[in-house]
NUDO-738794 format. One record per residue (C-alpha): residue number from 1; residue in three letters; x, y, z. Coordinates in steps of 0.2 Angstrom, whole numbers. Example, Ala and Ser with C-alpha at 12.3 -4.5 7.8 and 13.67 -1.06 7.14 Angstrom:
% NUDO-738794
1,ALA,62,-22,39
2,SER,68,-5,36
This chain:
% NUDO-738794
1,MET,231,-130,-76
2,ILE,229,-142,-61
3,ARG,243,-153,-68
4,PHE,254,-138,-69
5,LEU,251,-132,-52
6,ALA,254,-150,-45
7,HIS,271,-151,-54
8,THR,276,-134,-49
9,LEU,273,-138,-31
10,ALA,282,-154,-32
11,ALA,297,-145,-39
12,ILE,297,-132,-25
13,PHE,296,-146,-13
14,LEU,311,-155,-20
15,THR,321,-139,-22
16,VAL,317,-134,-4
17,THR,322,-151,2
18,ALA,339,-151,-7
19,ALA,343,-133,-2
20,THR,339,-136,16
21,ALA,348,-152,19
22,GLN,359,-148,34
23,GLU,361,-153,52
24,PRO,345,-151,62
25,GLY,353,-142,76
26,GLN,361,-130,65
27,ALA,345,-124,58
28,ALA,338,-122,75
29,THR,353,-113,83
30,ASP,361,-103,69
31,PRO,352,-86,69
32,ASN,359,-82,52
33,ALA,352,-97,44
34,ARG,341,-92,29
35,SER,323,-98,26
36,SER,318,-111,13
37,VAL,309,-97,4
38,ASP,324,-87,2
39,LEU,334,-102,-4
40,LEU,320,-106,-17
41,ILE,321,-88,-23
42,ASP,340,-89,-26
43,VAL,337,-105,-36
44,ILE,324,-97,-47
45,GLU,335,-81,-50
46,ASP,351,-91,-54
47,ASP,351,-98,-72
48,ALA,363,-112,-68
49,ALA,353,-117,-52
50,ARG,337,-117,-62
51,THR,345,-128,-76
52,GLU,351,-140,-63
53,LEU,334,-141,-55
54,VAL,326,-145,-72
55,GLU,338,-159,-75
56,ARG,335,-166,-58
57,LEU,316,-166,-61
58,ARG,319,-175,-78
59,ALA,329,-188,-69
60,ALA,315,-190,-56
61,GLY,303,-194,-70
62,LEU,292,-179,-69
63,PRO,286,-171,-86
64,GLU,294,-157,-94
65,GLU,279,-146,-92
66,VAL,288,-137,-78
67,GLU,299,-128,-89
68,SER,286,-119,-98
69,VAL,268,-123,-96
70,ALA,253,-112,-101
71,PRO,235,-114,-95
72,THR,225,-124,-107
73,GLU,209,-114,-104
74,PRO,207,-95,-102
75,PRO,201,-89,-85
76,PRO,182,-88,-83
77,GLU,181,-69,-85
78,ASP,189,-71,-103
79,LEU,176,-84,-109
80,SER,164,-78,-122
81,PHE,145,-76,-117
82,GLY,140,-91,-128
83,ARG,154,-102,-120
84,ARG,148,-97,-103
85,VAL,129,-101,-107
86,ALA,135,-118,-115
87,LEU,144,-122,-99
88,ILE,129,-118,-88
89,THR,117,-128,-98
90,GLN,129,-142,-99
91,ALA,131,-143,-80
92,ALA,112,-141,-78
93,ALA,108,-155,-91
94,GLU,121,-167,-83
95,ASP,114,-163,-65
96,PHE,96,-166,-71
97,ALA,101,-182,-80
98,ASP,110,-188,-64
99,TRP,94,-183,-53
100,THR,83,-192,-65
101,ALA,93,-208,-65
102,GLY,94,-208,-46
103,LEU,75,-205,-45
104,ALA,72,-220,-57
105,ARG,84,-231,-46
106,GLN,75,-226,-30
107,ILE,58,-229,-38
108,ALA,63,-246,-44
109,ARG,69,-250,-26
110,ALA,53,-243,-19
111,PRO,43,-259,-17
112,ALA,57,-266,-6
113,VAL,51,-254,8
114,LEU,37,-265,12
115,ASP,48,-280,14
116,GLY,51,-275,31
117,LEU,34,-281,37
118,SER,36,-298,45
119,GLY,17,-301,49
120,GLY,19,-300,68
121,GLU,16,-281,68
122,ALA,-3,-283,71
123,ALA,0,-293,87
124,VAL,12,-280,93
125,LEU,-1,-266,90
126,MET,-15,-275,98
127,ASP,-4,-278,114
128,ALA,0,-260,114
129,LEU,-18,-255,112
130,ALA,-23,-266,127
131,GLU,-10,-258,137
132,LEU,-15,-241,133
133,ALA,-34,-244,133
134,LEU,-37,-236,150
135,VAL,-26,-221,147
136,ILE,-35,-218,130
137,ALA,-52,-220,137
138,GLY,-49,-208,152
139,THR,-41,-195,141
140,VAL,-54,-196,127
141,ALA,-68,-196,140
142,ALA,-61,-180,149
143,PHE,-59,-172,132
144,LEU,-76,-176,126
145,VAL,-84,-169,142
146,LEU,-74,-153,141
147,ARG,-78,-151,122
148,GLY,-97,-152,126
149,PHE,-95,-137,137
150,GLY,-84,-129,125
151,LYS,-97,-131,110
152,THR,-110,-122,121
153,LEU,-98,-108,125
154,TYR,-93,-106,107
155,ALA,-111,-104,102
156,ARG,-114,-90,114
157,MET,-98,-82,108
158,SER,-104,-83,90
159,ARG,-121,-75,95
160,SER,-111,-61,104
161,ALA,-100,-58,89
162,ARG,-114,-57,77
163,ASP,-122,-43,87
164,GLY,-105,-34,90
165,GLY,-92,-25,81
166,LEU,-75,-29,74
167,ALA,-65,-27,90
168,ARG,-77,-38,99
169,THR,-76,-51,86
170,ILE,-57,-52,86
171,LEU,-57,-53,105
172,LEU,-70,-67,105
173,PHE,-60,-76,92
174,LEU,-45,-75,103
175,ALA,-55,-81,118
176,SER,-61,-96,108
177,ALA,-44,-101,103
178,VAL,-37,-100,121
179,THR,-53,-110,127
180,ASP,-50,-124,114
181,ALA,-32,-125,118
182,MET,-35,-126,137
183,ILE,-48,-140,134
184,VAL,-34,-150,126
185,LEU,-21,-146,139
186,ILE,-33,-151,153
187,ALA,-38,-167,145
188,TRP,-19,-171,142
189,ALA,-15,-167,160
190,ALA,-29,-178,166
191,GLY,-22,-192,155
192,TYR,-5,-190,163
193,ALA,-13,-190,180
194,LEU,-22,-206,177
195,ALA,-7,-214,170
196,ILE,4,-209,185
197,LEU,-8,-211,199
198,ALA,-20,-225,195
199,LEU,-11,-236,183
200,GLY,5,-247,186
201,GLU,16,-242,200
202,PHE,12,-226,209
203,GLY,22,-211,202
204,GLN,29,-220,187
205,ILE,23,-220,169
206,GLY,27,-231,154
207,ILE,35,-226,138
208,ARG,20,-231,128
209,GLN,9,-221,138
210,THR,20,-206,136
211,LEU,21,-209,118
212,TYR,2,-209,117
213,LEU,-1,-193,128
214,ASN,12,-183,118
215,ALA,4,-189,102
216,PHE,-13,-184,109
217,LEU,-7,-166,114
218,LEU,1,-163,97
219,VAL,-13,-170,86
220,GLU,-27,-161,96
221,MET,-17,-145,95
222,ALA,-16,-147,76
223,LYS,-35,-149,76
224,VAL,-37,-134,87
225,ALA,-28,-124,73
226,VAL,-40,-132,60
227,ARG,-55,-128,70
228,LEU,-50,-110,72
229,VAL,-49,-108,53
230,LEU,-65,-117,50
231,SER,-75,-114,66
232,PRO,-88,-127,63
233,SER,-97,-123,80
234,ALA,-96,-103,78
235,THR,-103,-96,62
236,ALA,-99,-78,67
237,LEU,-81,-82,72
238,ARG,-77,-91,56
239,PRO,-64,-81,46
240,LEU,-67,-90,29
241,PRO,-83,-86,20
242,ILE,-90,-104,19
243,PRO,-107,-111,25
244,ASP,-109,-121,40
245,ARG,-111,-138,31
246,ALA,-95,-135,21
247,ALA,-86,-130,37
248,ALA,-91,-146,46
249,TYR,-87,-157,31
250,LEU,-70,-150,29
251,SER,-66,-150,48
252,THR,-71,-168,49
253,ARG,-60,-174,34
254,ILE,-45,-163,39
255,ASN,-45,-169,57
256,LEU,-46,-187,51
257,ILE,-31,-184,40
258,VAL,-22,-176,55
259,GLY,-26,-190,67
260,ILE,-20,-203,55
261,VAL,-4,-195,51
262,GLY,-1,-189,69
263,TYR,-5,-205,79
264,GLY,3,-216,65
265,GLN,19,-207,65
266,LEU,20,-202,84
267,LEU,13,-218,91
268,VAL,12,-233,79
269,VAL,29,-231,71
270,PRO,39,-229,87
271,ILE,31,-244,94
272,LEU,35,-255,79
273,ASN,53,-248,79
274,SER,56,-253,97
275,ASN,46,-270,97
276,VAL,48,-276,79
277,SER,62,-268,69
278,PHE,66,-251,61
279,ALA,62,-259,44
280,ALA,44,-263,50
281,GLY,43,-245,56
282,ARG,48,-238,39
283,ALA,35,-249,31
284,ALA,21,-244,42
285,SER,26,-226,39
286,ALA,25,-229,20
287,LEU,8,-237,22
288,ILE,1,-223,33
289,ALA,7,-210,20
290,MET,-1,-220,6
291,ALA,-17,-221,15
292,VAL,-17,-202,18
293,LEU,-13,-199,0
294,ILE,-27,-210,-6
295,LEU,-39,-201,6
296,ALA,-33,-184,0
297,ILE,-35,-188,-18
298,GLY,-52,-195,-16
299,LEU,-57,-178,-7
300,VAL,-50,-168,-21
301,LEU,-59,-178,-35
302,ARG,-75,-178,-25
303,ASN,-76,-160,-21
304,ARG,-68,-152,-36
305,ARG,-84,-144,-42
306,ALA,-89,-137,-25
307,VAL,-73,-129,-22
308,SER,-72,-122,-39
309,ASP,-90,-114,-37
310,TRP,-84,-107,-20
311,LEU,-68,-100,-27
312,LEU,-78,-92,-41
313,GLY,-91,-85,-30
314,ALA,-105,-93,-41
315,GLN,-117,-97,-27
316,SER,-133,-95,-38
317,GLU,-136,-105,-54
318,GLY,-138,-89,-65
319,ALA,-122,-81,-59
320,ALA,-109,-79,-73
321,PRO,-92,-85,-69
322,PRO,-78,-72,-70
323,LYS,-65,-72,-83
324,GLY,-46,-71,-83
325,ALA,-31,-82,-76
326,LEU,-38,-82,-58
327,ALA,-54,-89,-64
328,TYR,-46,-102,-75
329,LEU,-35,-107,-60
330,ALA,-51,-108,-49
331,ARG,-60,-119,-61
332,HIS,-45,-131,-63
333,TRP,-38,-130,-45
334,HIS,-38,-149,-44
335,TRP,-24,-152,-56
336,PRO,-11,-143,-46
337,ALA,-17,-152,-31
338,LEU,-17,-169,-39
339,ALA,1,-165,-46
340,TYR,7,-161,-28
341,LEU,-1,-176,-21
342,LEU,7,-187,-34
343,ALA,24,-179,-30
344,MET,21,-183,-12
345,PHE,17,-201,-17
346,VAL,34,-202,-26
347,VAL,42,-195,-10
348,VAL,34,-208,0
349,LEU,41,-222,-11
350,VAL,58,-216,-13
351,ARG,62,-208,4
352,PRO,64,-216,22
353,GLY,51,-215,35
354,ASN,57,-200,45
355,ALA,59,-190,28
356,VAL,40,-195,24
357,PHE,35,-188,41
358,GLN,45,-172,38
359,THR,37,-170,21
360,PHE,19,-172,28
361,LEU,23,-159,42
362,ALA,29,-147,28
363,SER,13,-151,18
364,GLY,3,-147,34
365,GLN,13,-131,36
366,VAL,9,-126,18
367,LEU,-10,-130,21
368,VAL,-10,-119,37
369,VAL,-1,-105,29
370,GLY,-12,-105,14
371,LEU,-28,-105,24
372,LEU,-22,-91,36
373,GLY,-17,-81,21
374,PHE,-33,-84,12
375,SER,-42,-79,28
376,VAL,-33,-63,30
377,ALA,-35,-59,11
378,THR,-54,-62,13
379,PHE,-55,-51,28
380,LEU,-46,-37,19
381,SER,-58,-40,4
382,ARG,-73,-37,15
383,MET,-65,-22,23
384,MET,-62,-15,5
385,ALA,-80,-18,0
386,ARG,-86,-11,16
387,GLY,-76,5,16
388,VAL,-72,17,30
389,ALA,-87,24,39
390,LEU,-83,39,51
391,PRO,-94,44,65
392,PRO,-107,57,60
393,GLY,-99,71,71
394,MET,-82,69,63
395,SER,-90,68,45
396,ALA,-99,84,49
397,ARG,-83,93,55
398,VAL,-72,86,41
399,PRO,-83,81,27
400,LEU,-69,77,15
401,LEU,-60,65,27
402,GLN,-70,50,23
403,GLY,-69,51,5
404,ARG,-50,53,6
405,LEU,-49,38,17
406,ASN,-60,27,6
407,ALA,-49,32,-9
408,PHE,-33,28,0
409,VAL,-37,13,11
410,PRO,-43,1,-3
411,LYS,-26,4,-12
412,VAL,-16,0,4
413,LEU,-27,-16,7
414,PHE,-23,-21,-11
415,VAL,-5,-19,-8
416,LEU,-7,-29,9
417,ARG,-15,-43,-1
418,GLY,-1,-44,-13
419,VAL,12,-44,2
420,ILE,2,-58,11
421,PHE,1,-68,-6
422,ALA,20,-66,-7
423,ALA,23,-71,11
424,VAL,12,-86,9
425,VAL,22,-92,-6
426,LEU,39,-89,3
427,LEU,33,-98,19
428,ALA,26,-113,8
429,PHE,43,-114,-1
430,ASN,52,-113,15
431,ALA,41,-127,22
432,ILE,45,-139,8
433,GLY,63,-135,8
434,LEU,64,-125,-9
435,VAL,71,-110,0
436,ASP,79,-106,17
437,LEU,69,-91,22
438,ARG,76,-90,39
439,GLY,94,-91,32
440,TRP,90,-78,19
441,MET,82,-66,32
442,VAL,97,-66,43
443,SER,109,-64,29
444,GLN,116,-47,25
445,PHE,106,-45,9
446,GLY,90,-51,18
447,LEU,92,-39,33
448,ARG,95,-25,21
449,LEU,80,-28,10
450,THR,68,-31,24
451,GLY,75,-16,33
452,MET,73,-5,18
453,ILE,55,-11,15
454,LEU,50,-8,33
455,SER,58,9,32
456,VAL,50,14,16
457,SER,33,8,22
458,LEU,35,18,38
459,VAL,41,34,29
460,LEU,26,33,17
461,LEU,14,30,31
462,VAL,20,44,41
463,ALA,20,56,26
464,PHE,2,51,22
465,GLY,-3,53,40
466,LEU,4,71,40
467,TRP,-4,75,24
468,LEU,-21,69,30
469,ALA,-19,79,46
470,LEU,-15,95,37
471,THR,-29,93,24
472,SER,-41,89,37
473,TRP,-37,104,48
474,VAL,-38,115,33
475,ASP,-55,108,29
476,TYR,-61,110,47
477,ARG,-55,128,47
478,LEU,-64,131,30
479,ASN,-80,123,36
480,PRO,-92,137,40
481,GLU,-103,126,51
482,PHE,-90,124,65
483,GLY,-80,136,74
484,LYS,-76,154,68
485,VAL,-80,157,50
486,ALA,-65,159,39
487,THR,-63,176,30
488,ALA,-59,177,12
489,ARG,-41,180,16
490,GLU,-40,165,27
491,GLN,-48,154,14
492,THR,-35,160,1
493,LEU,-20,158,13
494,LEU,-26,141,19
495,THR,-29,134,2
496,LEU,-11,140,-3
497,LEU,-4,133,13
498,ARG,-12,116,8
499,ASN,-5,116,-9
500,ALA,12,122,-4
501,ALA,13,110,10
502,THR,8,95,-1
503,ILE,21,99,-13
504,ALA,35,101,0
505,LEU,29,85,9
506,VAL,30,75,-8
507,VAL,47,81,-11
508,VAL,54,77,6
509,THR,46,60,6
510,LEU,53,56,-11
511,MET,70,61,-4
512,PHE,68,50,12
513,VAL,62,36,1
514,LEU,77,37,-11
515,ALA,89,38,4
516,GLU,81,23,12
517,ILE,83,13,-4
518,GLY,101,17,-4
519,LEU,103,30,-17
520,ASP,115,45,-13
521,ILE,103,60,-13
522,ALA,118,72,-11
523,PRO,121,73,-30
524,LEU,102,74,-33
525,LEU,101,89,-21
526,ALA,116,97,-30
527,SER,108,94,-47
528,ALA,92,101,-41
529,GLY,101,117,-35
530,VAL,110,119,-52
531,LEU,93,115,-61
532,GLY,85,128,-50
533,LEU,98,141,-55
534,ALA,96,137,-73
535,ILE,77,138,-72
536,GLY,79,155,-63
537,PHE,89,162,-77
538,GLY,78,154,-91
539,ALA,61,157,-83
540,GLN,63,175,-76
541,LYS,44,178,-79
542,MET,39,163,-69
543,VAL,51,169,-55
544,GLN,44,186,-56
545,ASP,26,179,-56
546,ILE,30,169,-40
547,ILE,39,183,-31
548,THR,25,196,-35
549,GLY,12,183,-30
550,ILE,20,180,-13
551,PHE,20,199,-9
552,ILE,2,201,-15
553,GLN,-3,187,-3
554,PHE,7,195,11
555,GLU,-1,212,8
556,ASN,-18,204,7
557,ALA,-22,214,-9
558,MET,-36,202,-15
559,ASN,-44,186,-10
560,VAL,-56,174,-19
561,GLY,-73,182,-21
562,ASP,-67,200,-22
563,VAL,-71,211,-37
564,VAL,-55,219,-43
565,THR,-47,227,-58
566,VAL,-30,218,-62
567,GLY,-20,221,-78
568,GLY,-34,231,-86
569,VAL,-47,218,-83
570,THR,-62,219,-70
571,GLY,-70,204,-63
572,THR,-73,192,-48
573,VAL,-58,183,-42
574,GLU,-62,164,-44
575,ARG,-45,156,-42
576,LEU,-29,163,-34
577,THR,-12,154,-34
578,ILE,6,158,-31
579,ARG,9,163,-49
580,SER,-7,170,-56
581,VAL,-25,176,-53
582,SER,-41,170,-62
583,LEU,-55,182,-65
584,ARG,-72,181,-72
585,ASP,-79,197,-79
586,VAL,-98,203,-80
587,GLN,-99,195,-97
588,GLY,-94,178,-91
589,VAL,-76,178,-99
590,TYR,-63,169,-89
591,HIS,-46,178,-88
592,ILE,-30,171,-81
593,ILE,-18,185,-77
594,PRO,0,181,-72
595,PHE,7,192,-58
596,SER,22,198,-68
597,SER,10,208,-78
598,VAL,1,216,-63
599,ASP,7,233,-58
600,MET,-8,239,-49
601,VAL,-23,230,-40
602,SER,-39,239,-38
603,ASN,-51,231,-25
604,TYR,-69,236,-25
605,VAL,-75,226,-10
606,ARG,-62,231,4
607,ASP,-71,237,20
608,TYR,-85,247,11
609,GLY,-90,254,-6
610,TYR,-98,270,-13
611,PHE,-111,272,-26
612,VAL,-107,289,-34
613,CYS,-123,297,-42
614,ASP,-119,311,-55
615,MET,-137,317,-59
616,GLY,-139,330,-73
617,VAL,-154,342,-73
618,ALA,-160,356,-84
619,TYR,-153,374,-81
620,ARG,-170,380,-77
621,GLU,-172,368,-62
622,ASN,-170,374,-44
623,VAL,-155,366,-36
624,ASP,-163,365,-19
625,GLU,-178,357,-26
626,VAL,-168,344,-35
627,LYS,-158,341,-19
628,GLN,-174,338,-9
629,ALA,-180,326,-22
630,MET,-164,316,-21
631,LEU,-165,315,-2
632,ASP,-183,310,-3
633,ALA,-178,296,-16
634,PHE,-165,290,-4
635,ALA,-177,289,10
636,GLU,-189,279,0
637,LEU,-174,268,-5
638,ARG,-170,265,13
639,GLY,-187,260,17
640,ASP,-185,245,6
641,PRO,-180,231,17
642,ASP,-171,222,3
643,GLN,-159,237,1
644,ALA,-159,244,18
645,ASN,-147,231,25
646,GLY,-134,236,12
647,ILE,-134,254,16
648,LEU,-121,260,29
649,ASP,-124,278,31
650,ASP,-135,293,25
651,LEU,-135,301,8
652,GLU,-119,311,7
653,TRP,-123,327,-4
654,PHE,-109,336,-13
655,GLY,-119,349,-23
656,VAL,-116,356,-40
657,ASN,-101,346,-48
658,SER,-100,354,-65
659,PHE,-110,363,-79
660,GLY,-112,353,-95
661,ASP,-118,358,-112
662,SER,-136,355,-108
663,ALA,-137,350,-90
664,VAL,-131,355,-73
665,MET,-122,340,-65
666,LEU,-126,337,-46
667,ARG,-116,324,-36
668,ALA,-121,313,-21
669,ARG,-115,296,-15
670,ILE,-121,282,-4
671,LYS,-110,272,7
672,CYS,-114,253,5
673,VAL,-109,236,11
674,PRO,-94,231,0
675,GLY,-100,222,-16
676,ARG,-117,229,-15
677,GLN,-114,247,-21
678,TRP,-119,242,-39
679,GLY,-136,234,-35
680,ILE,-140,248,-23
681,GLY,-135,261,-36
682,ARG,-147,253,-49
683,ALA,-161,253,-37
684,TYR,-158,271,-32
685,ASN,-158,277,-50
686,GLY,-175,269,-52
687,VAL,-182,277,-37
688,LEU,-175,294,-42
689,LYS,-182,293,-60
690,LYS,-199,290,-52
691,VAL,-198,305,-40
692,PHE,-191,317,-54
693,ASP,-206,312,-65
694,ALA,-218,315,-51
695,ARG,-211,332,-48
696,ASN,-208,337,-66
697,ILE,-190,339,-64
698,GLU,-182,339,-81
699,ILE,-168,327,-85
700,PRO,-161,335,-101
701,PHE,-159,325,-116
702,PRO,-152,330,-134
703,HIS,-161,343,-144
704,GLN,-160,346,-163
705,THR,-164,363,-172
706,ILE,-168,363,-191
707,TYR,-162,378,-200
708,PHE,-172,382,-217
709,GLY,-160,396,-223
710,GLU,-164,415,-226
711,SER,-178,422,-237
712,LYS,-176,436,-250
713,GLU,-180,449,-238
714,GLY,-166,444,-227
715,LYS,-176,436,-213
716,THR,-170,420,-206
717,GLN,-183,406,-205
718,SER,-180,392,-192
719,VAL,-191,379,-183
720,LYS,-185,372,-166
721,LEU,-190,353,-164
722,ASP,-188,346,-147
723,MET,-188,327,-148
724,ASP,-178,313,-141
725,LEU,-167,304,-153
726,LYS,-177,288,-152
727,SER,-193,297,-158
728,GLU,-184,306,-172
729,ALA,-177,289,-178
730,ALA,-195,282,-177
731,GLN,-202,296,-188
732,ARG,-188,294,-201
733,ALA,-192,276,-202
C-alpha cells in the first residue's frame, strides 16, 4: 500500500512537471493559464495521454504497479476479530521483548556507574564540610532551641485537645503544623543571616552555603510533614492510632531516610558535580540510593510482625485475627513492600542520578499520600463507630432524627473511604508516572467525568437534606410533648404528606441524576406519560381508589383512630393511605378496604356521640315511675368520677317509643364524649338494672302457656307457667 502511494505521487509529480513546462513569466502573467491540477485531470481523463504517461514511467524505470495496484491488506475495519487480537498481542509481545532486552543491557552496564568515583571525593566533601561548619552549627543550634520550646508547646496542645472536642482538636492540629513550619523557617532565616552578615564578605553568601540552607529548608519541611502524621510529641493530635513508642520509632527512622536522601541529593551531589565530575555525582547519587534502600529493606524485615499486628488490630494475645483478603494482605504486607524496594533498586542501577532522585521523590509522595489517606480513613472509621449524637433538646423534639442520621452517615462515610482509597491509588500512580492524572483531569473526558460525579453527589446530598428536613418537621409536628398537639386529621394528612413528598422527591432526584449522567430524560418522560395512560386504562379500579381517597381526605371523612363503618365493616381505623383504609373490628379481625368499594362512610366519633337507651317495661308499670327511676339511675351514674368526665349533657327523655308484644318501649339518650358512648351505655345499663330491681319495676321476659286440651264436659284445662327460658331449659335437663 505504501509503495503504491509513493509511485502514484511520483507519477503525479512527473506529469505535472511535463505538463507545466513553460516560460516562467508566462505562468505568472497569463491570467488564463491553467493550474497543474487541471492539467493532471486532463491527462487522467484522456486515454492517449494516460497511455503515454505509463510509457514514460516505464522508461524512467518505475514498476508497473502504477497501472493497476490493489492494496495487499484490507483496511483495519475489515479485519476479523481474531486477526485484530493477534496483531495486538504480537505488538505487545514484541514491545515486551524489546523492553526486556533493553533492561538486561542496562543492568549489565549498571556496575559501570561506580566507575565515576576517582577517590578524591572524600577530600572535596571534607573541605566543603569545613567551609560549612559554622553555618551548619548556627542553623542547627537555632533549630534545636526553637524545637525545645516547640515540644513544650505541643505537649500543652495535646492536653488541651484531650479535654476538648473535635473542632478544638482540628484547630490545635493546624496550629501545631503552623508552629512547626515557622520554627523551620526561623532557623533557616537565622542561617541565612549568619552566612550573609557574619561569614565572609558582608552582604555576600557562597554557593555552598546556599545549597546547604536550601537543602535544610526542604528536608526539614519534609520532616514537618512526617511529624504531623506521626505526632511523636502530642498523643492527642496524632491522626494515626498507634502508641507513642511506635510513633517515636517511625518518626526517627523516616526522618533519617529523609535526611540522607535530601542532604545527599541536594547538597553532596551538586558539590561533587561542580568540584569533581558529573560521573562522580551520578556515582554518589547511586550510592546514596543504595544505602537508603538497604536501610528501608532492613526496616521492613525487622518490623514486619509488628506492622501486621497493628494492621490486624491484634493488640492482645488472645485476639483472633480477622479473615479475608484484607487480612491476608495485612499479614503479608512486607512482600509487596520488598518487591517495590527491589524495583527501586533496579531503577537505581539502570537510570542516571537525576532520575534516581525523581524516583525517590515519587516514592516519598506515594508514602505521604498513603499515610494521609490512611489517617483520613481511620478518622472516618472512628466516626462510623462513634455514630452521631445530637443534643438532648434536639433529640427530644425530633426523636427519630438521630436514628436516621446514624443509618445514613455510616453509609456515606463508607463511600468516602472508597473514594479516598481510589484517590490515594490514583495519586500514587501519578507520582510514579504510571498515569498522568493532571492531564487526564484537564482533558474533555476527565472534566466531564469529574463534573458529573460532583453534580450527582451534590444532587443526592441536597435531596437527602430536603427529605431529612421534611421528615424531621413532620416528626416535630406529630410530637405531643412540644408545641400544639396534632389532631387526628393533622396526623393523617402529615403522614400522607411525608409519604407523597418522599415518592415525589425520589422521582425528581432520579430524573436529575439521569440528566447529570448524560441520559436524555425527554424520552423517559414521554414514556412515563404513555405508561401512565396505559395504566389509567388498565387499572381503573386503582385510579378510582386514588381519586376517591383524595376526596375522602379533603373532606376529612375519617382519620386514624376513628371508629367507622366502611363498606359494611365497622371497626377502628388503624391505617389510612391514598388508596385504602385498614380497619380492625371488635373481634380483632384486620380489614383492608379499597376506596373504590366505599360509597358511604359512617363515623361514630365525630364531635360527640349518643348512647340511645330503649328500655322495655311491663304493661302494668307506671310510666312516670319508670321515668323517675331512669333519671335517678342517670344521676347515680353521673356521680361516678370515672364516667362523669365522659358525659356532656343531662339525660334526654323521649318517652314511650313503641308498644311491643310484651313490653312498653321507653326511649332516652345520653350525650357523650366521642368514642365513649359504648362504655357509658354499658355502665348505665348496669345501674338501671340495679335501680329497677330495688323498685320492683318489671323488665318483661318471655312467658310460656301449656294447654292440656278439653275435658269430656267441654271445659278447657290450662296451666300458666311463668318462667324464663333459662329455668325451663334447666328443668328439662
